[in-house]
N, CA, C and O atoms as a Tripos MOL2 file, in Angstrom:
@<TRIPOS>MOLECULE
protein
  272   271    68     0     0
PROTEIN
NO_CHARGES

@<TRIPOS>ATOM
      1 N          82.7500  -35.1200 -227.7470 N.3       1 UNK1
      2 CA         83.3760  -33.9760 -226.8830 C.3       1 UNK1
      3 C          82.2240  -33.3190 -226.1410 C.2       1 UNK1
      4 O          81.2010  -33.0220 -226.7590 O.2       1 UNK1
      5 N          82.3450  -33.0910 -224.8980 N.am      2 UNK2
      6 CA         81.3600  -32.3370 -224.0850 C.3       2 UNK2
      7 C          81.4030  -30.9140 -224.4140 C.2       2 UNK2
      8 O          82.4540  -30.2780 -224.3280 O.2       2 UNK2
      9 N          80.2090  -30.3500 -224.8180 N.am      3 UNK3
     10 CA         80.0860  -28.9910 -224.9270 C.3       3 UNK3
     11 C          78.9260  -28.3980 -224.1120 C.2       3 UNK3
     12 O          77.8320  -28.9600 -224.1790 O.2       3 UNK3
     13 N          79.0760  -27.3410 -223.3710 N.am      4 UNK4
     14 CA         77.9540  -26.8110 -222.5230 C.3       4 UNK4
     15 C          76.8540  -26.2580 -223.4300 C.2       4 UNK4
     16 O          77.1080  -25.5750 -224.4220 O.2       4 UNK4
     17 N          75.6020  -26.5920 -223.0350 N.am      5 UNK5
     18 CA         74.4770  -26.0510 -223.7640 C.3       5 UNK5
     19 C          74.2520  -24.5660 -223.5740 C.2       5 UNK5
     20 O          73.7980  -23.8600 -224.4740 O.2       5 UNK5
     21 N          74.6030  -24.0860 -222.3070 N.am      6 UNK6
     22 CA         74.3530  -22.6900 -222.0890 C.3       6 UNK6
     23 C          75.5370  -22.1250 -221.3990 C.2       6 UNK6
     24 O          76.2920  -22.8660 -220.7700 O.2       6 UNK6
     25 N          75.7390  -20.8250 -221.4880 N.am      7 UNK7
     26 CA         76.9120  -20.1380 -220.7670 C.3       7 UNK7
     27 C          76.7160  -20.0860 -219.3320 C.2       7 UNK7
     28 O          75.5810  -19.8890 -218.8960 O.2       7 UNK7
     29 N          77.7450  -20.2490 -218.5200 N.am      8 UNK8
     30 CA         77.6830  -20.1530 -217.1270 C.3       8 UNK8
     31 C          77.6050  -18.6850 -216.5680 C.2       8 UNK8
     32 O          78.4630  -17.8550 -216.8660 O.2       8 UNK8
     33 N          76.5930  -18.4120 -215.7850 N.am      9 UNK9
     34 CA         76.4370  -17.0280 -215.2720 C.3       9 UNK9
     35 C          77.6020  -16.6630 -214.4150 C.2       9 UNK9
     36 O          78.3830  -17.5400 -214.0470 O.2       9 UNK9
     37 N          77.7700  -15.3270 -214.0540 N.am     10 UNK10
     38 CA         78.7810  -14.8370 -213.1660 C.3      10 UNK10
     39 C          78.5480  -15.3150 -211.8170 C.2      10 UNK10
     40 O          79.4740  -15.6950 -211.1000 O.2      10 UNK10
     41 N          77.2900  -15.3070 -211.4420 N.am     11 UNK11
     42 CA         76.9280  -15.7410 -209.9770 C.3      11 UNK11
     43 C          77.3160  -17.2270 -209.7340 C.2      11 UNK11
     44 O          77.8480  -17.5890 -208.6840 O.2      11 UNK11
     45 N          77.0260  -18.0530 -210.7420 N.am     12 UNK12
     46 CA         77.2800  -19.5500 -210.4560 C.3      12 UNK12
     47 C          78.8750  -19.6670 -210.6550 C.2      12 UNK12
     48 O          79.4780  -20.5500 -210.0450 O.2      12 UNK12
     49 N          79.4510  -18.9190 -211.3740 N.am     13 UNK13
     50 CA         80.9820  -18.9790 -211.5150 C.3      13 UNK13
     51 C          81.6200  -18.6020 -210.1720 C.2      13 UNK13
     52 O          82.5230  -19.2670 -209.6630 O.2      13 UNK13
     53 N          81.0910  -17.4830 -209.6230 N.am     14 UNK14
     54 CA         81.5940  -16.9260 -208.2530 C.3      14 UNK14
     55 C          81.2660  -17.9650 -207.1660 C.2      14 UNK14
     56 O          82.1240  -18.1010 -206.2930 O.2      14 UNK14
     57 N          80.2300  -18.6660 -207.0930 N.am     15 UNK15
     58 CA         79.9680  -19.6300 -206.1090 C.3      15 UNK15
     59 C          80.8830  -20.8390 -206.2680 C.2      15 UNK15
     60 O          81.2920  -21.4230 -205.2650 O.2      15 UNK15
     61 N          81.1940  -21.2050 -207.4040 N.am     16 UNK16
     62 CA         82.1280  -22.3740 -207.6530 C.3      16 UNK16
     63 C          83.6180  -21.9010 -207.1840 C.2      16 UNK16
     64 O          84.3620  -22.7350 -206.6670 O.2      16 UNK16
     65 N          84.0050  -20.6760 -207.3530 N.am     17 UNK17
     66 CA         85.2570  -20.2810 -207.0770 C.3      17 UNK17
     67 C          85.3680  -19.7830 -205.5640 C.2      17 UNK17
     68 O          86.4680  -19.4800 -205.1000 O.2      17 UNK17
     69 N          84.3380  -19.7160 -204.9000 N.am     18 UNK18
     70 CA         84.4320  -19.2040 -203.5720 C.3      18 UNK18
     71 C          85.1590  -20.0130 -202.6440 C.2      18 UNK18
     72 O          85.5740  -19.4810 -201.6140 O.2      18 UNK18
     73 N          85.3940  -21.3620 -202.8880 N.am     19 UNK19
     74 CA         86.0660  -22.2850 -202.0350 C.3      19 UNK19
     75 C          87.5790  -22.2700 -202.3330 C.2      19 UNK19
     76 O          88.2980  -22.9550 -201.6050 O.2      19 UNK19
     77 N          88.1010  -21.5960 -203.2750 N.am     20 UNK20
     78 CA         89.5000  -21.5400 -203.6070 C.3      20 UNK20
     79 C          90.1230  -20.4380 -202.8600 C.2      20 UNK20
     80 O          89.7700  -19.2730 -203.0450 O.2      20 UNK20
     81 N          91.0800  -20.7830 -201.9820 N.am     21 UNK21
     82 CA         91.8130  -19.7240 -201.2050 C.3      21 UNK21
     83 C          93.2540  -19.8210 -201.4240 C.2      21 UNK21
     84 O          93.7940  -20.9260 -201.3780 O.2      21 UNK21
     85 N          93.9460  -18.7220 -201.6670 N.am     22 UNK22
     86 CA         95.4190  -18.8530 -201.8030 C.3      22 UNK22
     87 C          96.0250  -18.9540 -200.3980 C.2      22 UNK22
     88 O          95.4020  -18.5100 -199.4330 O.2      22 UNK22
     89 N          97.2320  -19.5300 -200.2650 N.am     23 UNK23
     90 CA         97.7840  -19.7280 -199.0430 C.3      23 UNK23
     91 C          99.2280  -18.8640 -199.0010 C.2      23 UNK23
     92 O          99.8610  -18.6510 -200.0350 O.2      23 UNK23
     93 N          99.6020  -18.4660 -197.8860 N.am     24 UNK24
     94 CA        100.8390  -17.8590 -197.7720 C.3      24 UNK24
     95 C         102.0090  -18.8860 -197.6840 C.2      24 UNK24
     96 O         101.8270  -19.8190 -196.9020 O.2      24 UNK24
     97 N         103.0030  -18.8550 -198.2670 N.am     25 UNK25
     98 CA        104.0520  -19.8710 -198.1530 C.3      25 UNK25
     99 C         104.6780  -19.9450 -196.7290 C.2      25 UNK25
    100 O         104.8610  -18.8910 -196.1190 O.2      25 UNK25
    101 N         104.9960  -21.0670 -196.2050 N.am     26 UNK26
    102 CA        105.6120  -21.2020 -194.9670 C.3      26 UNK26
    103 C         107.0900  -20.7630 -195.0780 C.2      26 UNK26
    104 O         107.8250  -21.1020 -196.0060 O.2      26 UNK26
    105 N         107.4630  -19.9570 -194.0180 N.am     27 UNK27
    106 CA        108.8250  -19.4690 -193.8290 C.3      27 UNK27
    107 C         109.3860  -19.8890 -192.6050 C.2      27 UNK27
    108 O         108.6340  -20.2560 -191.7020 O.2      27 UNK27
    109 N         110.7530  -19.8830 -192.4400 N.am     28 UNK28
    110 CA        111.4190  -20.1360 -191.2350 C.3      28 UNK28
    111 C         112.6280  -19.1990 -191.2040 C.2      28 UNK28
    112 O         112.8860  -18.4710 -192.1630 O.2      28 UNK28
    113 N         113.3080  -19.2270 -190.1780 N.am     29 UNK29
    114 CA        114.5260  -18.3170 -189.9980 C.3      29 UNK29
    115 C         115.8550  -19.1530 -190.1530 C.2      29 UNK29
    116 O         116.0280  -20.1490 -189.4500 O.2      29 UNK29
    117 N         116.6850  -18.7900 -190.9730 N.am     30 UNK30
    118 CA        118.0590  -19.5280 -191.2390 C.3      30 UNK30
    119 C         118.8330  -19.6120 -189.8730 C.2      30 UNK30
    120 O         118.9580  -18.6320 -189.1390 O.2      30 UNK30
    121 N         119.2810  -20.7040 -189.6210 N.am     31 UNK31
    122 CA        120.0150  -20.8330 -188.3020 C.3      31 UNK31
    123 C         121.4840  -20.2610 -188.2890 C.2      31 UNK31
    124 O         122.1000  -20.0160 -187.2510 O.2      31 UNK31
    125 N         121.9780  -20.0760 -189.5810 N.am     32 UNK32
    126 CA        123.2510  -19.5010 -189.7860 C.3      32 UNK32
    127 C         123.3150  -18.0810 -189.8400 C.2      32 UNK32
    128 O         124.1380  -17.4970 -189.1360 O.2      32 UNK32
    129 N         122.4960  -17.4150 -190.6380 N.am     33 UNK33
    130 CA        122.5310  -16.0130 -190.7660 C.3      33 UNK33
    131 C         121.3340  -15.3050 -190.2890 C.2      33 UNK33
    132 O         121.4260  -14.0820 -190.1890 O.2      33 UNK33
    133 N         120.1590  -15.9110 -189.9600 N.am     34 UNK34
    134 CA        119.0050  -15.2610 -189.4660 C.3      34 UNK34
    135 C         118.1490  -14.6620 -190.5070 C.2      34 UNK34
    136 O         117.2800  -13.8560 -190.1730 O.2      34 UNK34
    137 N         118.3360  -15.0140 -191.8310 N.am     35 UNK35
    138 CA        117.3850  -14.5200 -192.7490 C.3      35 UNK35
    139 C         116.1870  -15.2800 -192.9170 C.2      35 UNK35
    140 O         116.1820  -16.4650 -192.5850 O.2      35 UNK35
    141 N         115.1380  -14.7160 -193.4110 N.am     36 UNK36
    142 CA        113.8790  -15.4220 -193.4630 C.3      36 UNK36
    143 C         113.9170  -16.2680 -194.8450 C.2      36 UNK36
    144 O         114.2050  -15.7150 -195.9070 O.2      36 UNK36
    145 N         113.6360  -17.5240 -194.7670 N.am     37 UNK37
    146 CA        113.8300  -18.5000 -195.8770 C.3      37 UNK37
    147 C         112.6050  -19.3440 -195.9400 C.2      37 UNK37
    148 O         111.9690  -19.5990 -194.9180 O.2      37 UNK37
    149 N         112.2330  -19.8140 -197.1960 N.am     38 UNK38
    150 CA        111.0840  -20.7740 -197.3460 C.3      38 UNK38
    151 C         111.6510  -22.1290 -196.8000 C.2      38 UNK38
    152 O         112.8240  -22.4890 -196.9040 O.2      38 UNK38
    153 N         110.6220  -22.8310 -196.1950 N.am     39 UNK39
    154 CA        110.9700  -24.0880 -195.5680 C.3      39 UNK39
    155 C         111.4390  -25.0930 -196.5580 C.2      39 UNK39
    156 O         110.9810  -25.1220 -197.7010 O.2      39 UNK39
    157 N         112.3510  -25.9220 -196.1300 N.am     40 UNK40
    158 CA        112.9170  -27.0140 -196.8850 C.3      40 UNK40
    159 C         113.7040  -26.5290 -198.1570 C.2      40 UNK40
    160 O         113.7760  -27.2220 -199.1710 O.2      40 UNK40
    161 N         114.2580  -25.3560 -198.0430 N.am     41 UNK41
    162 CA        115.0390  -24.8680 -199.2690 C.3      41 UNK41
    163 C         116.3500  -24.4050 -198.7210 C.2      41 UNK41
    164 O         116.4700  -24.1600 -197.5210 O.2      41 UNK41
    165 N         117.3490  -24.2760 -199.5820 N.am     42 UNK42
    166 CA        118.5450  -23.6750 -199.3020 C.3      42 UNK42
    167 C         118.4410  -22.1440 -199.1110 C.2      42 UNK42
    168 O         117.7350  -21.4650 -199.8560 O.2      42 UNK42
    169 N         119.1720  -21.6090 -198.0820 N.am     43 UNK43
    170 CA        119.1130  -20.1910 -197.7500 C.3      43 UNK43
    171 C         119.6560  -19.4200 -198.8770 C.2      43 UNK43
    172 O         120.7400  -19.7890 -199.3300 O.2      43 UNK43
    173 N         119.0640  -18.3990 -199.4010 N.am     44 UNK44
    174 CA        119.5820  -17.6250 -200.6000 C.3      44 UNK44
    175 C         120.6080  -16.6430 -200.1250 C.2      44 UNK44
    176 O         121.3910  -16.1660 -200.9450 O.2      44 UNK44
    177 N         120.6630  -16.2960 -198.8210 N.am     45 UNK45
    178 CA        121.6200  -15.4110 -198.3770 C.3      45 UNK45
    179 C         123.0770  -15.9400 -198.1040 C.2      45 UNK45
    180 O         124.1090  -15.3810 -198.4730 O.2      45 UNK45
    181 N         122.9830  -17.1050 -197.3980 N.am     46 UNK46
    182 CA        124.3040  -17.6090 -197.0280 C.3      46 UNK46
    183 C         124.4930  -19.0520 -197.7080 C.2      46 UNK46
    184 O         125.6100  -19.5530 -197.5860 O.2      46 UNK46
    185 N         123.6260  -19.6880 -198.3310 N.am     47 UNK47
    186 CA        123.8580  -20.9500 -199.1020 C.3      47 UNK47
    187 C         123.8690  -22.2670 -198.1290 C.2      47 UNK47
    188 O         124.3460  -23.3280 -198.5340 O.2      47 UNK47
    189 N         123.3480  -22.1380 -196.9110 N.am     48 UNK48
    190 CA        123.3380  -23.2900 -196.1310 C.3      48 UNK48
    191 C         121.9770  -23.9380 -196.0420 C.2      48 UNK48
    192 O         120.9490  -23.3010 -196.2760 O.2      48 UNK48
    193 N         121.9840  -25.2580 -195.6900 N.am     49 UNK49
    194 CA        120.7410  -26.0690 -195.4710 C.3      49 UNK49
    195 C         120.9660  -27.0130 -194.3930 C.2      49 UNK49
    196 O         121.8750  -27.8400 -194.4580 O.2      49 UNK49
    197 N         120.1040  -26.9190 -193.3110 N.am     50 UNK50
    198 CA        120.2140  -27.7780 -192.1500 C.3      50 UNK50
    199 C         121.6420  -27.7040 -191.5520 C.2      50 UNK50
    200 O         122.2190  -28.7140 -191.1500 O.2      50 UNK50
    201 N         122.1720  -26.4970 -191.5110 N.am     51 UNK51
    202 CA        123.4440  -26.3400 -190.7460 C.3      51 UNK51
    203 C         124.6340  -26.6160 -191.6240 C.2      51 UNK51
    204 O         125.7630  -26.4510 -191.1620 O.2      51 UNK51
    205 N         124.4540  -27.0300 -192.8760 N.am     52 UNK52
    206 CA        125.5950  -27.4440 -193.7480 C.3      52 UNK52
    207 C         125.6840  -26.4390 -194.9600 C.2      52 UNK52
    208 O         124.7230  -25.9320 -195.5390 O.2      52 UNK52
    209 N         126.9260  -26.2620 -195.2130 N.am     53 UNK53
    210 CA        127.1820  -25.3060 -196.4700 C.3      53 UNK53
    211 C         126.9380  -26.2180 -197.7530 C.2      53 UNK53
    212 O         127.6270  -27.2230 -197.9310 O.2      53 UNK53
    213 N         125.9780  -25.8540 -198.6010 N.am     54 UNK54
    214 CA        125.7220  -26.6460 -199.7880 C.3      54 UNK54
    215 C         125.9850  -25.9150 -201.0170 C.2      54 UNK54
    216 O         126.2370  -26.5590 -202.0350 O.2      54 UNK54
    217 N         125.9520  -24.5150 -201.0430 N.am     55 UNK55
    218 CA        126.3050  -23.8350 -202.2140 C.3      55 UNK55
    219 C         127.1080  -22.5680 -201.8400 C.2      55 UNK55
    220 O         127.0670  -22.0660 -200.7180 O.2      55 UNK55
    221 N         127.8080  -22.1160 -202.8210 N.am     56 UNK56
    222 CA        128.6770  -20.8900 -202.4710 C.3      56 UNK56
    223 C         127.8170  -19.6380 -202.9050 C.2      56 UNK56
    224 O         127.1500  -19.6470 -203.9390 O.2      56 UNK56
    225 N         127.8700  -18.7260 -202.1760 N.am     57 UNK57
    226 CA        127.2200  -17.4400 -202.3930 C.3      57 UNK57
    227 C         128.1700  -16.4850 -203.1060 C.2      57 UNK57
    228 O         129.1620  -16.0490 -202.5210 O.2      57 UNK57
    229 N         127.8690  -16.1470 -204.4010 N.am     58 UNK58
    230 CA        128.8410  -15.3750 -205.1940 C.3      58 UNK58
    231 C         128.4350  -13.9150 -204.8430 C.2      58 UNK58
    232 O         127.2840  -13.5090 -204.9980 O.2      58 UNK58
    233 N         129.4140  -13.1790 -204.3770 N.am     59 UNK59
    234 CA        129.2740  -11.7600 -204.0200 C.3      59 UNK59
    235 C         130.0360  -11.1030 -205.0430 C.2      59 UNK59
    236 O         131.2050  -11.4090 -205.2770 O.2      59 UNK59
    237 N         129.3370  -10.1060 -205.7290 N.am     60 UNK60
    238 CA        129.9840   -9.2870 -206.7480 C.3      60 UNK60
    239 C         130.4200   -7.9650 -205.9180 C.2      60 UNK60
    240 O         129.6520   -7.3610 -205.1700 O.2      60 UNK60
    241 N         131.6330   -7.6420 -206.1370 N.am     61 UNK61
    242 CA        132.1580   -6.4290 -205.5810 C.3      61 UNK61
    243 C         132.4750   -5.4000 -206.6790 C.2      61 UNK61
    244 O         133.1260   -5.6980 -207.6810 O.2      61 UNK61
    245 N         132.0220   -4.2730 -206.4580 N.am     62 UNK62
    246 CA        132.2510   -3.2400 -207.3850 C.3      62 UNK62
    247 C         133.4640   -2.4310 -206.9570 C.2      62 UNK62
    248 O         133.5520   -1.9710 -205.8180 O.2      62 UNK62
    249 N         134.3580   -2.2710 -207.8460 N.am     63 UNK63
    250 CA        135.6470   -1.5280 -207.5430 C.3      63 UNK63
    251 C         135.4670   -0.0950 -208.0460 C.2      63 UNK63
    252 O         135.0150    0.0900 -209.1760 O.2      63 UNK63
    253 N         135.7730    0.8340 -207.3220 N.am     64 UNK64
    254 CA        135.7120    2.2340 -207.7860 C.3      64 UNK64
    255 C         137.0380    2.5620 -208.4610 C.2      64 UNK64
    256 O         138.1200    2.2670 -207.9540 O.2      64 UNK64
    257 N         136.9020    3.1920 -209.6370 N.am     65 UNK65
    258 CA        138.1220    3.6740 -210.3360 C.3      65 UNK65
    259 C         138.5090    4.9540 -209.7670 C.2      65 UNK65
    260 O         137.6810    5.8600 -209.6770 O.2      65 UNK65
    261 N         139.7400    5.0930 -209.3650 N.am     66 UNK66
    262 CA        140.1560    6.3140 -208.8660 C.3      66 UNK66
    263 C         140.5030    7.3460 -210.0030 C.2      66 UNK66
    264 O         141.2460    7.0860 -210.9500 O.2      66 UNK66
    265 N         139.8840    8.5290 -209.7950 N.am     67 UNK67
    266 CA        140.1080    9.5860 -210.8520 C.3      67 UNK67
    267 C         141.3750   10.2090 -210.5940 C.2      67 UNK67
    268 O         141.6080   10.5010 -209.4210 O.2      67 UNK67
    269 N         142.2240   10.4630 -211.4550 N.am     68 UNK68
    270 CA        143.4970   11.2070 -211.3850 C.3      68 UNK68
    271 C         143.3720   12.5650 -211.7440 C.2      68 UNK68
    272 O         144.3590   13.3010 -211.7300 O.2      68 UNK68
@<TRIPOS>BOND
     1     1     2 1
     2     2     3 1
     3     3     4 2
     4     3     5 am
     5     5     6 1
     6     6     7 1
     7     7     8 2
     8     7     9 am
     9     9    10 1
    10    10    11 1
    11    11    12 2
    12    11    13 am
    13    13    14 1
    14    14    15 1
    15    15    16 2
    16    15    17 am
    17    17    18 1
    18    18    19 1
    19    19    20 2
    20    19    21 am
    21    21    22 1
    22    22    23 1
    23    23    24 2
    24    23    25 am
    25    25    26 1
    26    26    27 1
    27    27    28 2
    28    27    29 am
    29    29    30 1
    30    30    31 1
    31    31    32 2
    32    31    33 am
    33    33    34 1
    34    34    35 1
    35    35    36 2
    36    35    37 am
    37    37    38 1
    38    38    39 1
    39    39    40 2
    40    39    41 am
    41    41    42 1
    42    42    43 1
    43    43    44 2
    44    43    45 am
    45    45    46 1
    46    46    47 1
    47    47    48 2
    48    47    49 am
    49    49    50 1
    50    50    51 1
    51    51    52 2
    52    51    53 am
    53    53    54 1
    54    54    55 1
    55    55    56 2
    56    55    57 am
    57    57    58 1
    58    58    59 1
    59    59    60 2
    60    59    61 am
    61    61    62 1
    62    62    63 1
    63    63    64 2
    64    63    65 am
    65    65    66 1
    66    66    67 1
    67    67    68 2
    68    67    69 am
    69    69    70 1
    70    70    71 1
    71    71    72 2
    72    71    73 am
    73    73    74 1
    74    74    75 1
    75    75    76 2
    76    75    77 am
    77    77    78 1
    78    78    79 1
    79    79    80 2
    80    79    81 am
    81    81    82 1
    82    82    83 1
    83    83    84 2
    84    83    85 am
    85    85    86 1
    86    86    87 1
    87    87    88 2
    88    87    89 am
    89    89    90 1
    90    90    91 1
    91    91    92 2
    92    91    93 am
    93    93    94 1
    94    94    95 1
    95    95    96 2
    96    95    97 am
    97    97    98 1
    98    98    99 1
    99    99   100 2
   100    99   101 am
   101   101   102 1
   102   102   103 1
   103   103   104 2
   104   103   105 am
   105   105   106 1
   106   106   107 1
   107   107   108 2
   108   107   109 am
   109   109   110 1
   110   110   111 1
   111   111   112 2
   112   111   113 am
   113   113   114 1
   114   114   115 1
   115   115   116 2
   116   115   117 am
   117   117   118 1
   118   118   119 1
   119   119   120 2
   120   119   121 am
   121   121   122 1
   122   122   123 1
   123   123   124 2
   124   123   125 am
   125   125   126 1
   126   126   127 1
   127   127   128 2
   128   127   129 am
   129   129   130 1
   130   130   131 1
   131   131   132 2
   132   131   133 am
   133   133   134 1
   134   134   135 1
   135   135   136 2
   136   135   137 am
   137   137   138 1
   138   138   139 1
   139   139   140 2
   140   139   141 am
   141   141   142 1
   142   142   143 1
   143   143   144 2
   144   143   145 am
   145   145   146 1
   146   146   147 1
   147   147   148 2
   148   147   149 am
   149   149   150 1
   150   150   151 1
   151   151   152 2
   152   151   153 am
   153   153   154 1
   154   154   155 1
   155   155   156 2
   156   155   157 am
   157   157   158 1
   158   158   159 1
   159   159   160 2
   160   159   161 am
   161   161   162 1
   162   162   163 1
   163   163   164 2
   164   163   165 am
   165   165   166 1
   166   166   167 1
   167   167   168 2
   168   167   169 am
   169   169   170 1
   170   170   171 1
   171   171   172 2
   172   171   173 am
   173   173   174 1
   174   174   175 1
   175   175   176 2
   176   175   177 am
   177   177   178 1
   178   178   179 1
   179   179   180 2
   180   179   181 am
   181   181   182 1
   182   182   183 1
   183   183   184 2
   184   183   185 am
   185   185   186 1
   186   186   187 1
   187   187   188 2
   188   187   189 am
   189   189   190 1
   190   190   191 1
   191   191   192 2
   192   191   193 am
   193   193   194 1
   194   194   195 1
   195   195   196 2
   196   195   197 am
   197   197   198 1
   198   198   199 1
   199   199   200 2
   200   199   201 am
   201   201   202 1
   202   202   203 1
   203   203   204 2
   204   203   205 am
   205   205   206 1
   206   206   207 1
   207   207   208 2
   208   207   209 am
   209   209   210 1
   210   210   211 1
   211   211   212 2
   212   211   213 am
   213   213   214 1
   214   214   215 1
   215   215   216 2
   216   215   217 am
   217   217   218 1
   218   218   219 1
   219   219   220 2
   220   219   221 am
   221   221   222 1
   222   222   223 1
   223   223   224 2
   224   223   225 am
   225   225   226 1
   226   226   227 1
   227   227   228 2
   228   227   229 am
   229   229   230 1
   230   230   231 1
   231   231   232 2
   232   231   233 am
   233   233   234 1
   234   234   235 1
   235   235   236 2
   236   235   237 am
   237   237   238 1
   238   238   239 1
   239   239   240 2
   240   239   241 am
   241   241   242 1
   242   242   243 1
   243   243   244 2
   244   243   245 am
   245   245   246 1
   246   246   247 1
   247   247   248 2
   248   247   249 am
   249   249   250 1
   250   250   251 1
   251   251   252 2
   252   251   253 am
   253   253   254 1
   254   254   255 1
   255   255   256 2
   256   255   257 am
   257   257   258 1
   258   258   259 1
   259   259   260 2
   260   259   261 am
   261   261   262 1
   262   262   263 1
   263   263   264 2
   264   263   265 am
   265   265   266 1
   266   266   267 1
   267   267   268 2
   268   267   269 am
   269   269   270 1
   270   270   271 1
   271   271   272 2
@<TRIPOS>SUBSTRUCTURE
     1 UNK1         2 RESIDUE 1 A UNK
     2 UNK2         6 RESIDUE 1 A UNK
     3 UNK3        10 RESIDUE 1 A UNK
     4 UNK4        14 RESIDUE 1 A UNK
     5 UNK5        18 RESIDUE 1 A UNK
     6 UNK6        22 RESIDUE 1 A UNK
     7 UNK7        26 RESIDUE 1 A UNK
     8 UNK8        30 RESIDUE 1 A UNK
     9 UNK9        34 RESIDUE 1 A UNK
    10 UNK10       38 RESIDUE 1 A UNK
    11 UNK11       42 RESIDUE 1 A UNK
    12 UNK12       46 RESIDUE 1 A UNK
    13 UNK13       50 RESIDUE 1 A UNK
    14 UNK14       54 RESIDUE 1 A UNK
    15 UNK15       58 RESIDUE 1 A UNK
    16 UNK16       62 RESIDUE 1 A UNK
    17 UNK17       66 RESIDUE 1 A UNK
    18 UNK18       70 RESIDUE 1 A UNK
    19 UNK19       74 RESIDUE 1 A UNK
    20 UNK20       78 RESIDUE 1 A UNK
    21 UNK21       82 RESIDUE 1 A UNK
    22 UNK22       86 RESIDUE 1 A UNK
    23 UNK23       90 RESIDUE 1 A UNK
    24 UNK24       94 RESIDUE 1 A UNK
    25 UNK25       98 RESIDUE 1 A UNK
    26 UNK26      102 RESIDUE 1 A UNK
    27 UNK27      106 RESIDUE 1 A UNK
    28 UNK28      110 RESIDUE 1 A UNK
    29 UNK29      114 RESIDUE 1 A UNK
    30 UNK30      118 RESIDUE 1 A UNK
    31 UNK31      122 RESIDUE 1 A UNK
    32 UNK32      126 RESIDUE 1 A UNK
    33 UNK33      130 RESIDUE 1 A UNK
    34 UNK34      134 RESIDUE 1 A UNK
    35 UNK35      138 RESIDUE 1 A UNK
    36 UNK36      142 RESIDUE 1 A UNK
    37 UNK37      146 RESIDUE 1 A UNK
    38 UNK38      150 RESIDUE 1 A UNK
    39 UNK39      154 RESIDUE 1 A UNK
    40 UNK40      158 RESIDUE 1 A UNK
    41 UNK41      162 RESIDUE 1 A UNK
    42 UNK42      166 RESIDUE 1 A UNK
    43 UNK43      170 RESIDUE 1 A UNK
    44 UNK44      174 RESIDUE 1 A UNK
    45 UNK45      178 RESIDUE 1 A UNK
    46 UNK46      182 RESIDUE 1 A UNK
    47 UNK47      186 RESIDUE 1 A UNK
    48 UNK48      190 RESIDUE 1 A UNK
    49 UNK49      194 RESIDUE 1 A UNK
    50 UNK50      198 RESIDUE 1 A UNK
    51 UNK51      202 RESIDUE 1 A UNK
    52 UNK52      206 RESIDUE 1 A UNK
    53 UNK53      210 RESIDUE 1 A UNK
    54 UNK54      214 RESIDUE 1 A UNK
    55 UNK55      218 RESIDUE 1 A UNK
    56 UNK56      222 RESIDUE 1 A UNK
    57 UNK57      226 RESIDUE 1 A UNK
    58 UNK58      230 RESIDUE 1 A UNK
    59 UNK59      234 RESIDUE 1 A UNK
    60 UNK60      238 RESIDUE 1 A UNK
    61 UNK61      242 RESIDUE 1 A UNK
    62 UNK62      246 RESIDUE 1 A UNK
    63 UNK63      250 RESIDUE 1 A UNK
    64 UNK64      254 RESIDUE 1 A UNK
    65 UNK65      258 RESIDUE 1 A UNK
    66 UNK66      262 RESIDUE 1 A UNK
    67 UNK67      266 RESIDUE 1 A UNK
    68 UNK68      270 RESIDUE 1 A UNK
């Protein structure tokens, strides 16, 4: 099993990690409702994908109890 002889310094570790860069996920606009959606995914607002309804969006409605 490979075991390092000496501990890697913070500078060398920083040089190695300098090439890693996070990327912002690509987004697009839903053609049905206009919401911002990740590309190649179902719209979370209306449940459509490529203009077709693929899932139902469950909307919870809160009913107010009328006080007497």
